[in-house]
C-alpha positions in Angstrom: 29.9 37.2 31.1 28.0 34.6 32.9 26.6 35.2 36.3 28.9 35.4 39.3 30.2 32.2 40.6 28.7 31.4 44.3 29.6 28.4 46.5 27.2 27.2 49.0 28.2 24.2 50.9 26.3 21.9 53.3 28.0 18.9 55.1 26.4 16.0 56.4 27.6 13.0 58.3 26.1 10.0 57.2 26.5 6.4 58.2 25.6 3.6 55.9 23.4 1.1 57.6 25.5 -1.9 58.7 28.9 -0.2 58.0 31.4 1.3 60.5 32.9 3.9 58.1 31.3 7.5 58.4 31.1 9.5 54.7 31.0 13.2 54.6 28.2 14.2 52.0 29.3 17.9 50.8 26.7 19.6 48.5 28.2 22.5 46.8 26.5 25.2 44.3 29.2 25.8 41.7 27.1 28.1 39.7 24.3 30.4 39.7 22.4 30.7 36.3 21.5 34.5 35.5 18.3 34.7 33.6 19.7 37.6 31.2 22.4 35.2 29.9 21.2 31.6 30.1 19.5 29.2 32.4 18.5 26.8 34.1 19.8 23.5 33.1 17.8 21.1 31.2 18.3 17.4 30.3 21.0 15.0 30.6 24.9 15.9 31.3 27.5 14.4 29.5 31.3 14.1 30.3 33.9 14.9 27.6 37.0 13.5 26.5 38.5 16.6 28.4 36.7 15.5 31.6 34.6 18.7 31.3 31.0 18.4 31.5 28.6 19.6 28.6 24.8 20.2 28.7 22.0 22.6 27.7 19.7 25.1 29.0 16.4 26.2 28.6 16.4 30.1 28.3 18.4 31.7 25.3 18.8 28.0 24.6 22.3 27.8 25.3 24.9 25.1 25.4 27.7 25.0 27.9 31.0 23.6 29.2 31.5 23.3 32.7 34.9 22.3 34.5 34.3 19.7 37.2 34.9 22.7 39.7 32.1 24.7 37.9 34.1 27.1 35.7 31.6 27.8 32.6 32.2 28.4 29.1 29.2 29.3 27.0 29.5 27.3 23.6 26.3 28.2 21.5 23.2 30.3 22.3 21.0 30.4 19.6 21.2 26.8 17.2 19.6 24.5 19.5 16.0 25.5 21.0 15.2 24.0 24.4 17.5 21.5 24.4 17.4 18.4 26.6 21.2 17.7 27.1 23.7 15.9 25.1 25.3 12.7 24.7 29.0 11.9 23.9 29.6 9.7 20.7 32.7 7.6 20.1 33.8 10.0 17.5 34.3 12.6 20.2 31.2 14.9 19.3 28.2 15.5 21.2 24.7 14.7 20.0 21.6 16.4 21.3 17.9 17.0 20.7 16.1 20.7 21.0 12.5 20.3 21.3 11.9 23.3 19.4 13.9 24.8 16.0 14.2 23.7 12.7 12.5 24.4 9.4 8.9 22.5 9.9 6.0 24.0 11.8 4.1 21.7 14.2 1.1 23.7 15.9 2.1 27.0 16.9 6.1 26.3 16.6 8.6 24.6 15.0 9.1 20.8 15.3 12.6 20.4 16.7 16.0 19.1 15.7 18.8 16.8 16.5 22.1 18.4 16.6 25.8 17.5 16.4 28.4 19.6 18.3 31.9 19.4 18.4 34.1 19.4 21.6 35.0 23.2 20.4 31.2 23.9 20.1 30.4 24.0 16.1 26.9 23.1 15.9 25.2 21.1 13.1 21.8 20.0 12.4 21.5 16.5 12.4 17.9 16.1 11.7 15.1 18.4 10.9 11.8 16.9 12.2 8.9 17.4 10.1 6.1 16.3 12.6 4.9 13.7 10.5 6.1 9.8 10.6 9.2 11.1 12.1 7.7 12.7 15.0 8.1 16.0 16.8 9.3 17.7 19.7 12.4 15.2 20.7 12.6 14.6 24.4 16.0 14.1 25.6 19.2 13.3 23.4 19.4 10.0 21.4 21.9 7.4 22.8 24.6 5.7 20.8 24.0 2.0 20.5 26.2 -1.0 20.3 26.3 -1.0 16.4 27.1 2.7 16.3 23.7 4.0 15.4 21.8 6.8 17.4 18.6 5.9 19.1 16.0 8.1 20.9 12.2 9.2 21.1 10.1 12.2 20.3 7.3 13.4 22.6 4.6 14.0 19.7 4.2 13.2 16.2 4.2 10.1 14.3 1.2 10.9 12.2 -1.0 8.5 14.1 -4.7 9.2 14.8 -4.0 8.6 18.6 -2.7 11.0 21.1 -3.2 14.3 19.0 -2.2 17.3 21.2 -1.6 20.8 20.1 -2.2 20.4 16.5 0.5 17.8 16.3 -1.1 14.3 15.1 0.6 11.3 17.0 1.7 10.2 20.5 5.4 10.2 19.6 7.8 7.7 17.8 11.1 5.8 18.8 13.5 6.4 16.0 17.2 5.4 14.9 19.5 7.7 13.0 23.0 6.8 11.5 25.9 8.8 11.9 25.6 9.7 8.4 22.0 11.2 9.0 20.0 8.2 7.6 16.7 8.4 9.6 14.1 5.3 10.5 11.1 5.5 12.6 11.1 2.2 14.6 7.7 2.5 16.3 5.0 5.1 16.4 2.8 5.3 19.7 -0.8 4.6 19.4 -2.2 5.5 22.7 -2.7 1.8 23.6 0.8 1.0 23.8 1.6 4.6 25.2 1.7 8.1 24.5 4.1 11.0 25.0 7.5 9.3 25.7 9.8 10.7 28.2 13.3 10.3 29.5 16.1 8.6 27.4 16.3 5.1 26.2 18.6 2.9 27.9 20.2 0.1 26.2 20.0 -3.3 28.0 22.8 -6.2 28.3 20.6 -8.1 25.8 20.9 -5.4 23.1 17.1 -4.3 23.4 16.4 -0.6 24.0 14.2 0.2 26.9 12.2 3.5 27.7 8.8 4.8 29.2 5.8 6.7 28.2 4.2 9.4 30.3 0.7 8.7 29.3 -1.9 6.2 27.7 -1.2 2.7 27.5 -4.6 0.4 27.9 -5.1 -3.2 28.5 -7.9 -2.5 30.7 -7.1 0.3 32.8 -5.0 3.2 31.2 -3.6 6.6 31.0 -0.9 6.6 33.2 2.1 5.5 31.0 4.0 2.2 30.0 7.4 0.6 30.1 8.4 -0.6 26.5 11.3 -2.4 24.8 12.2 -2.1 21.3 14.9 -3.8 19.3 17.0 -2.1 16.9 14.9 -3.3 14.1 11.8 -2.1 15.5 10.3 -5.1 17.3 8.4 -3.6 20.1 6.7 -4.9 23.3 5.1 -3.3 26.2 6.4 -4.9 29.6 4.1 -2.9 31.9 1.3 -0.6 31.9 1.0 1.7 35.0 -2.7 1.9 36.6 -4.4 4.5 37.6 -5.6 3.7 40.9 -2.6 2.3 43.1 0.9 1.9 42.3 3.0 4.3 40.4 1.7 6.7 37.7 3.4 8.9 35.1 7.1 7.2 34.6 9.3 10.3 34.3 13.2 10.6 33.6 15.7 8.1 32.3 15.8 4.5 33.0 19.0 3.0 34.1 20.1 -0.8 33.9 21.8 -1.3 37.4 24.7 -3.9 38.1 22.1 -6.4 39.3 20.7 -6.4 35.5 17.4 -4.9 36.7 16.2 -1.4 35.3 15.1 1.1 37.7 13.5 4.8 37.2 10.9 7.0 38.9 7.1 7.7 38.7 6.3 11.3 39.5 3.0 10.4 41.0 1.0 7.5 42.6 2.2 5.4 45.4 0.6 3.0 47.8 -2.8 3.8 49.5 -1.0 6.0 52.1 1.1 7.8 49.7 0.8 9.8 46.6 4.1 11.6 46.0 5.5 9.6 43.5 7.8 6.4 43.4 11.4 4.6 42.9 10.7 1.1 41.0 12.6 -1.7 39.8 11.6 -3.9 36.7 13.1 -7.3 35.7 14.0 -7.4 31.9 10.8 -9.8 31.7 8.6 -6.7 32.9 8.0 -7.4 36.6 7.5 -4.2 38.5 8.3 -3.9 42.1 8.1 -0.3 44.0 11.1 -0.2 46.1 10.4 3.3 47.8 7.0 5.3 48.0 7.3 9.1 48.5 4.4 10.3 50.9 2.3 13.3 50.3 3.6 15.0 53.1 7.0 14.0 54.2 10.8 15.0 54.6 11.4 12.2 52.1 10.5 14.9 49.4 7.9 14.3 46.8 7.6 14.1 42.9 10.7 12.4 41.8 11.1 13.4 37.8 14.4 13.0 36.9 15.1 9.0 37.5 17.8 7.6 39.3 21.6 7.1 39.0 23.6 4.0 40.4 26.9 5.5 41.6 30.2 3.3 42.1 29.1 2.5 45.8 26.4 0.6 44.3 23.7 2.7 45.7 20.7 4.8 43.9 21.1 8.3 44.2 18.3 10.7 42.7 16.2 13.8 43.4 12.5 14.8 44.1 11.2 18.0 42.7 9.3 19.1 45.9 9.1 18.5 49.2 12.0 18.3 52.0 12.2 20.8 54.7 13.8 23.6 52.8 12.0 27.4 52.0 12.1 28.7 48.7 10.2 30.6 46.2 7.3 27.9 46.7 7.4 28.3 50.3 8.2 25.8 53.2 8.7 22.4 52.4 8.4 22.7 48.7 12.2 22.9 47.5 13.0 19.4 46.8 15.4 17.1 48.2 18.8 14.7 47.0 18.3 11.2 48.2 20.2 7.7 48.3 19.1 4.4 48.9 20.0 0.6 48.1 19.0 -1.3 45.2 16.4 -2.8 47.7 15.0 0.4 48.8 16.9 -0.2 51.8 18.8 2.6 54.1 16.9 5.8 52.5 18.5 8.9 53.6 18.1 12.4 52.3 21.3 13.8 51.6 20.3 17.5 51.0 17.2 19.3 51.5 17.2 22.2 48.8 16.9 25.6 50.6 16.3 28.3 47.8 19.8 29.7 48.4 21.1 26.3 47.6 18.4 25.9 44.4 14.8 24.5 43.9 13.1 22.0 42.2 16.1 19.6 41.0 15.1 18.2 37.5 18.4 17.6 36.0 19.2 13.6 36.0 22.1 13.1 38.6 25.5 12.2 36.6 28.4 10.6 38.1 31.8 12.3 36.9 34.6 10.1 36.9 36.2 11.8 39.7 33.8 10.4 42.0 31.2 13.3 42.4 27.6 13.7 41.3 26.3 16.6 39.3 23.0 18.1 38.5 20.9 21.1 38.1 17.9 22.6 39.6 14.9 24.6 37.7 14.7 27.5 40.2 16.1 29.7 42.6 19.8 30.1 43.8 21.4 33.6 43.8 19.6 34.8 40.7 16.4 32.7 40.8 17.1 31.0 37.4 18.6 27.7 39.0 22.2 26.4 40.0 24.7 23.9 38.7 25.7 21.7 41.9 28.2 19.2 43.0 27.5 16.2 45.4 30.7 14.9 46.9 29.7 11.7 48.6 33.5 10.4 49.3 33.2 8.1 46.3 36.8 7.3 44.7 37.6 8.4 41.5 37.1 5.7 38.4 37.4 5.6 34.5 34.3 5.3 32.3 34.3 3.1 29.2 32.6 4.4 26.2 31.5 1.0 24.9 30.6 -2.1 27.4 30.8 -5.0 25.3 33.1 -6.0 22.4 35.1 -8.8 20.7 39.0 -9.1 20.7 40.5 -6.6 18.9 37.9 -3.8 19.3 39.0 -0.4 20.3 37.5 0.8 23.3 37.7 4.5 24.4 38.0 5.4 28.1 37.3 8.6 30.2 39.1 9.5 33.3 41.7 11.7 34.9 45.1 11.2 35.9 45.8 8.8 32.6 49.1 10.2 32.0 51.8 7.6 32.8 49.4 4.4 32.7 51.5 1.5 32.8 48.8 -1.3 32.3 45.3 -1.7 31.3 43.4 -5.2 31.8 39.8 -6.3 31.1 39.6 -8.6 33.3 42.6 -10.8 33.4 43.7 -10.0 30.2 46.6 -7.4 29.4 45.3 -4.8 26.6 47.5 -2.7 24.3 46.6 0.9 25.0 47.4 4.6 23.9 47.1 7.5 26.4 46.0 10.3 24.2 45.7 13.0 26.9 45.4 12.9 30.8 41.7 12.5 30.7 41.1 10.3 27.6 42.9 7.2 26.1 42.0 4.1 24.0 42.7 0.4 24.6 42.2 -2.4 22.6 40.4 -5.8 23.7 42.8 -8.6 24.3 42.0 -12.2 22.9 42.6 -13.1 26.6 40.1 -10.4 28.1 37.6 -11.9 30.4 34.2 -10.4 31.4 34.8 -8.0 34.3 35.5 -4.4 35.0 38.6 -2.9 33.3 41.7 -1.9 35.6 44.1 0.7 34.8 47.6 1.0 36.8 48.3 4.9 36.9 50.8 7.0 38.7 48.3 8.0 41.3 47.1 4.7 41.8 44.9 1.7 40.5 41.4 3.1 38.6 38.7 0.6 37.9 36.0 0.9 35.5 32.4 1.8 37.1 30.8 -0.8 34.8 31.6 -4.4 33.9 32.9 -4.7 30.2 31.5 -7.8 28.7 34.2 -9.7 26.4 32.3 -11.3 23.5 33.6 -14.8 22.4 34.3 -15.6 18.9 34.9 -19.0 17.4 37.5 -18.7 14.3 37.8 -22.6 13.5 37.6 -26.3 14.7 38.8 -29.3 13.8 38.1 -32.0 13.0 35.0 -30.7 11.1 33.2 -34.0 11.3 33.3 -36.9 13.9 31.3 -39.7 15.6 29.6 -39.5 19.3 32.9 -39.3 21.5 35.3 -37.5 19.3 37.5 -34.6 20.7 37.0 -31.5 19.0 39.5 -28.6 19.1 37.6 -25.3 19.0 39.8 -21.9 18.4 38.9 -18.2 18.9 39.0 -15.4 21.3 37.4 -14.5 24.8 37.1 -18.2 25.9 38.8 -18.3 29.2 35.4 -18.0 30.9 33.7 -20.9 29.0 30.8 -22.5 31.0 29.0 -24.3 28.0 29.9 -26.0 24.7 27.1 -27.0 22.3 26.9 -29.4 19.1 23.8 -28.6 17.3 22.1 -27.3 20.3 23.2 -30.4 22.6 25.3 -29.6 25.5 28.8 -31.2 25.8 29.2 -32.8 29.1 32.8 -32.6 28.9 35.0 -29.7 27.9 38.5 -28.3 28.6 39.6 -24.8 28.7 43.3 -25.0 27.4 43.9 -21.3 26.5 41.7 -18.1 26.1 42.0 -18.9 22.7 41.4 -22.8 22.6 38.7 -25.3 23.9 38.9 -29.0 23.6 35.2 -30.6 23.9 33.9 -34.1 23.4 31.0 -34.5 21.1 28.4 -35.7 23.4 25.4 -38.3 23.1 22.7 -37.1 21.1 24.8 -34.3 19.5 23.3 -33.0 16.2 24.8 -32.1 13.1 25.0 -28.2 13.2 26.7 -25.2 14.6 29.1 -25.1 17.6 28.2 -22.9 20.2 30.4 -21.5 23.2 28.4 -19.5 26.1 30.7 -17.4 28.4 29.7 -14.4 30.9 30.1 -12.1 27.7 27.9 -14.0 25.5 27.4 -16.8 23.0 29.8 -17.5 20.2 28.4 -19.6 17.2 30.6 -21.1 14.6 30.4 -20.3 11.1 30.7 -23.7 9.7 28.7 -27.0 10.6 30.1 -29.8 12.6 28.9 -33.0 11.0 28.1 -35.7 13.5 28.9 -38.8 11.6 26.5 -41.8 12.3 27.7 -45.2 13.5 26.0 -48.8 13.5 27.2 -51.0 16.0 24.5 -53.6 15.4 21.2 -55.0 14.2 18.5 -57.3 15.6 17.3 -59.9 14.0 20.1 -60.4 11.7 17.9 -62.1 9.1 13.9 -61.7 8.1 11.5 -61.4 5.3 10.3 -58.2 3.7 7.8 -56.6 6.5 10.4 -57.6 9.3 10.7 -55.0 12.0 14.6 -54.5 12.6 16.1 -52.7 15.4 19.2 -51.0 14.5 21.6 -49.6 17.4 24.4 -47.3 17.0 25.2 -43.5 17.5 24.4 -40.2 16.1 21.1 -41.8 14.6 18.9 -39.1 15.8 18.7 -37.1 12.7 18.3 -40.2 10.5 16.7 -39.5 7.1 16.9 -42.8 5.3 17.4 -46.5 6.0 18.8 -49.0 3.1 18.8 -53.0 3.3 21.2 -53.9 0.5 20.9 -50.6 -1.1 16.9 -50.5 -1.0 15.4 -47.7 1.0 12.8 -48.6 3.8 9.8 -47.0 3.3 8.8 -47.2 7.1 11.3 -46.5 9.8 11.1 -44.9 13.2 13.8 -42.8 15.0 13.5 -44.3 18.9 16.6 -42.3 20.0 20.0 -41.2 19.3 21.1 -44.8 19.6 18.3 -46.7 18.2 16.3 -46.8 14.9 13.5 -49.4 14.0 12.8 -50.1 10.4 10.7 -52.4 8.4 12.7 -54.4 5.6 11.1 -53.1 2.5 10.0 -54.8 -0.6 12.6 -56.0 -2.9 15.3 -55.9 -0.3 18.4 -57.9 -1.3 20.8 -59.4 1.3 23.3 -56.9 2.0 24.7 -54.0 4.4 22.4 -51.8 6.4 22.8 -48.4 5.8 21.7 -45.2 7.6 21.8 -41.3 6.1 22.0 -38.5 8.3 22.9 -34.8 7.8 26.3 -36.0 9.1 26.8 -38.7 6.6 26.1 -42.4 5.8 26.9 -45.3 8.3 27.1 -48.6 7.1 26.9 -52.0 9.1 30.0 -54.3 9.2 27.6 -57.2 9.0 25.1 -58.0 6.2 21.3 -58.5 6.7 20.1 -61.6 5.5 16.8 -61.3 3.2 14.9 -64.7 3.7 
């Protein structure tokens, strides 16, 4: 039996600044861990298709399942060693990282493993780390990328000379692993670009992955960590170096990409000149970092945030500090930690709960919002058995649905998690109605419709509408276009899917000034002045679609001046579609000298040997021939 379940409830009345509505914040201890059985929680939580929460514990190396009300079921207590949480894959299995375990030795212990677990708790090893080029001691589970592969980091290893610690050579790696288990090292940290990555990767809307390192990073001052970007193929760039003096130090916990497109995270130490208790920071995708909250060294705000922040469905950021606050626990007064909320701008900061020992101490599990609207987390210490607690914060937020993938093309199947799904009568992606299959009351699938638009998904259920917590990006596609060639001013019909929100059409990279959205599957555009022979592109909020085929911009000669002349005469040829001119002929004889002045003008020199006849211009789009003949004198 697991330790006895105890409920400790603290209710706070909090008023959002500028709002008239009062929301009750209810903190509840759902479970007290027992050191003789398992605990405390460690790493990230994941919601399964059954609406239960899954995670791992530090001691006795357990994997557990919790109902949303706190009823625990142990699933495994031996396969993962020091697990750091799990991620739900689109195949319904959970994928996790265990810091120790495996068959290879690193220092005084084993190097760690990646594991896969079924919903029923059957665990298999997914990858056995060697401590060499594949890294060692994986920190947090891998995440599933939009390409279906898994991406993660190890805290040590990589077999580089820099950052060696405890007999393990290297400061960690970024890796990719396919569902079949094929492992690829994408990047080895070398000290100058960071050491000892901590937290979980996050995939941005641009398709790249973002993460942090806890140490090193040396442009001029160094040692306090980095924020980096890495592509699915391993293209790596440091976006920000954390300085030793002033500003955030030692980023810790996962990054998130919020609804405004920026990345948010926490630094365990540092702050401005008056503070030293850590920070919450914001970073633009290009790397500009702004501190939005400084935790004073002595304050009821709390100190040492180590678990990142979560953006809930009210748009605010929620997080925890490991110490500080007003509670008393095993560490003494003002040492138990806090649970806080703030806006994306850092405004309206408020402590929602001061941990007290009885309600747990030193929260270090990243907050997770369940589709019932509540936030869940865990503490490392205290509670009834002094081994940490599993808790819930009910902040008055509505139930929602969670999409397993956040972008896709028409025809793609999207998995949806939630509750009360039985009896669903409609699913829409933006304004487009989707076909769907309700698998259970907590899990269903839907097919992205050709008429879908980039927006939140909405479900009509017997208990009322449910809206997805995040926007789904409908990726546009171009299936065909007709005609396949034409001069400037030609009307071209482009067919595809997801075209309702078209904001831009290009021909060879040149923007069309006139286009009409006829249907979600059809756009009519006019070939613009200056258009080049090349691909047709369509831009929507969901992305950019590029045609497989090439549209040929056919050149036109409308006139030339003078109309006669001897070899060596300079002739100005006017028309359209002339920007890509590769050849000019006079009576079939190629000019050796010509200049493309613009899309509507080419200046050519009558070549030696030219004969009276038509002037012709050749481009990648074809050949234009003048109506009149040029007379060679």
